[in-house]
C-alpha positions as CSV (number, residue, x, y, z in Angstrom):
1,M,-54.7,-40.5,26.5
2,S,-53.6,-40.5,30.2
3,D,-55.7,-42.3,32.7
4,Q,-54.7,-39.7,35.4
5,P,-57.4,-37.3,36.4
6,K,-57.2,-33.8,35.0
7,A,-59.2,-32.3,37.9
8,G,-61.1,-33.2,41.0
9,K,-60.1,-35.0,44.2
10,G,-57.3,-37.2,42.8
11,R,-55.2,-34.3,41.3
12,P,-53.8,-32.9,44.5
13,Q,-52.8,-36.4,45.7
14,L,-51.0,-37.1,42.4
15,R,-49.2,-33.7,42.7
16,R,-48.3,-34.4,46.3
17,K,-46.8,-37.7,45.3
18,A,-44.9,-36.0,42.5
19,R,-43.4,-33.5,45.0
20,E,-42.4,-36.4,47.3
21,M,-40.7,-38.2,44.5
22,A,-39.1,-35.1,43.2
23,L,-37.8,-34.3,46.7
24,Q,-36.2,-37.8,46.9
25,A,-34.8,-37.5,43.4
26,L,-33.4,-34.0,44.1
27,Y,-31.8,-35.4,47.3
28,Q,-30.1,-38.0,45.2
29,W,-29.0,-35.4,42.7
30,Q,-27.6,-33.2,45.4
31,M,-25.8,-36.0,47.2
32,A,-24.6,-38.2,44.3
33,G,-24.1,-35.6,41.6
34,E,-25.6,-37.9,39.0
35,S,-27.4,-36.3,36.0
36,V,-31.1,-35.6,36.7
37,T,-31.9,-37.6,33.5
38,E,-30.2,-40.7,34.9
39,I,-32.0,-40.2,38.3
40,E,-35.3,-39.8,36.5
41,V,-34.8,-43.0,34.6
42,Q,-33.9,-44.8,37.9
43,F,-37.0,-43.4,39.6
44,R,-39.3,-44.5,36.8
45,A,-37.8,-48.0,36.8
46,N,-37.8,-48.5,40.6
47,N,-41.1,-46.8,41.6
48,D,-44.8,-47.3,40.9
49,M,-45.6,-44.1,39.0
50,S,-49.3,-44.9,38.6
51,K,-50.2,-42.8,41.7
52,V,-47.9,-39.9,40.7
53,D,-48.5,-36.9,38.3
54,D,-45.4,-38.0,36.4
55,G,-45.5,-34.9,34.2
56,Y,-45.3,-32.7,37.3
57,F,-42.5,-34.9,38.7
58,R,-40.5,-34.5,35.5
59,E,-41.2,-30.8,35.4
60,L,-40.0,-30.3,39.0
61,L,-36.9,-32.4,38.7
62,Q,-35.8,-31.1,35.3
63,G,-36.9,-27.5,36.0
64,I,-35.2,-27.2,39.3
65,A,-32.0,-28.7,38.0
66,R,-32.1,-26.3,35.1
67,S,-32.9,-23.3,37.3
68,A,-30.9,-24.2,40.4
69,S,-28.7,-21.2,40.3
70,Q,-31.6,-18.7,40.0
71,I,-33.6,-20.6,42.7
72,D,-30.6,-20.6,45.1
73,T,-30.1,-16.9,44.5
74,S,-33.7,-16.3,45.5
75,I,-33.5,-18.4,48.6
76,A,-30.0,-17.5,49.9
77,P,-30.7,-14.0,51.3
78,L,-33.5,-15.4,53.5
79,L,-31.4,-18.1,55.1
80,D,-29.6,-18.0,58.5
81,R,-26.7,-20.0,57.1
82,S,-25.3,-20.8,53.7
83,L,-27.2,-22.9,51.3
84,E,-24.5,-25.6,51.5
85,Q,-25.0,-25.8,55.3
86,L,-28.7,-26.6,54.9
87,D,-29.8,-30.1,55.5
88,P,-30.1,-31.7,52.0
89,V,-33.8,-32.4,52.6
90,E,-34.5,-28.8,53.6
91,R,-32.6,-27.6,50.6
92,A,-34.6,-29.8,48.2
93,A,-37.9,-28.8,49.8
94,L,-37.0,-25.1,49.5
95,R,-36.0,-25.5,45.9
96,I,-39.3,-27.2,45.1
97,G,-41.2,-24.4,46.9
98,C,-39.2,-21.7,45.2
99,Y,-39.6,-23.2,41.8
100,E,-43.3,-23.5,42.2
101,L,-43.6,-19.9,43.4
102,M,-41.5,-18.8,40.4
103,E,-43.0,-21.0,37.7
104,R,-46.3,-22.5,38.7
105,H,-48.7,-19.6,39.1
106,D,-51.6,-22.0,38.7
107,V,-50.7,-23.3,42.2
108,P,-51.7,-20.8,44.9
109,Y,-48.8,-19.6,47.0
110,R,-50.5,-20.8,50.2
111,V,-50.6,-24.3,48.7
112,V,-46.9,-24.1,47.8
113,I,-46.1,-23.2,51.4
114,N,-48.3,-25.9,52.8
115,E,-46.8,-28.6,50.5
116,G,-43.3,-27.5,51.5
117,I,-44.2,-27.9,55.2
118,E,-45.7,-31.3,54.5
119,L,-42.5,-32.4,52.6
120,A,-40.4,-31.3,55.6
121,K,-42.7,-33.1,58.1
122,R,-42.5,-36.3,56.1
123,F,-38.8,-36.3,55.2
124,G,-37.0,-33.7,57.2
125,G,-35.8,-33.4,60.8
126,Q,-38.0,-32.8,63.8
127,D,-38.5,-29.0,63.4
128,S,-37.5,-28.5,59.7
129,H,-41.1,-27.9,58.8
130,K,-41.0,-24.7,60.9
131,Y,-37.9,-23.5,59.1
132,I,-39.3,-24.3,55.6
133,N,-42.5,-22.4,56.6
134,G,-40.5,-19.4,57.7
135,I,-38.4,-19.2,54.5
136,L,-41.3,-19.8,52.0
137,D,-43.5,-17.3,53.9
138,K,-40.8,-14.7,53.4
139,L,-40.1,-15.7,49.8
140,A,-43.8,-15.7,48.6
141,P,-44.2,-11.8,48.8
142,R,-41.0,-11.4,46.8
143,L,-42.1,-13.8,44.1
144,R,-45.8,-13.4,44.2
145,A,-46.4,-9.9,45.5
146,A,-49.8,-9.2,43.9
147,E,-51.2,-12.6,45.0
148,V,-50.0,-12.3,48.6
149,K,-51.3,-8.7,48.8
150,E,-54.7,-9.7,47.5
151,F,-54.9,-12.6,49.9
152,R,-53.9,-10.5,52.9
153,N,-56.3,-7.7,51.9
154,R,-59.2,-10.1,51.5
155,N,-58.5,-11.7,54.9
156,A,-58.1,-8.3,56.7
157,R,-61.7,-7.4,56.0
């Protein structure tokens, strides 16, 4: 049995660390072209995974690599430049956000956007968090229309 908490205060921190590690691993994947399996093995060997939701890290890394074409197709129309011209950190953060919006309906869309912003603040350029916010904010209604509509209706009252 895992000693990682299933709920409560520790869970969001474990997920945040998983996203941070996934961003770094995706950056390496994008830049070096190594297989995600090799990168995952390296990350597990070189990092303390005790404070990481390692199942979530694995899901993000493997899922994003497997779905990269579909993810990129969803993101591309919202960009002001080609996907290849994006900073690799921004591209990785957007891929994580898009994947979570598409596949992880247990994570509220507002949390997905906030986590993307936090990744960009921590690892990206000076104003990349604003760019990530703008793109994910446009992407959310396309991928989670009902959830976004419900949230906006609830807050319009």
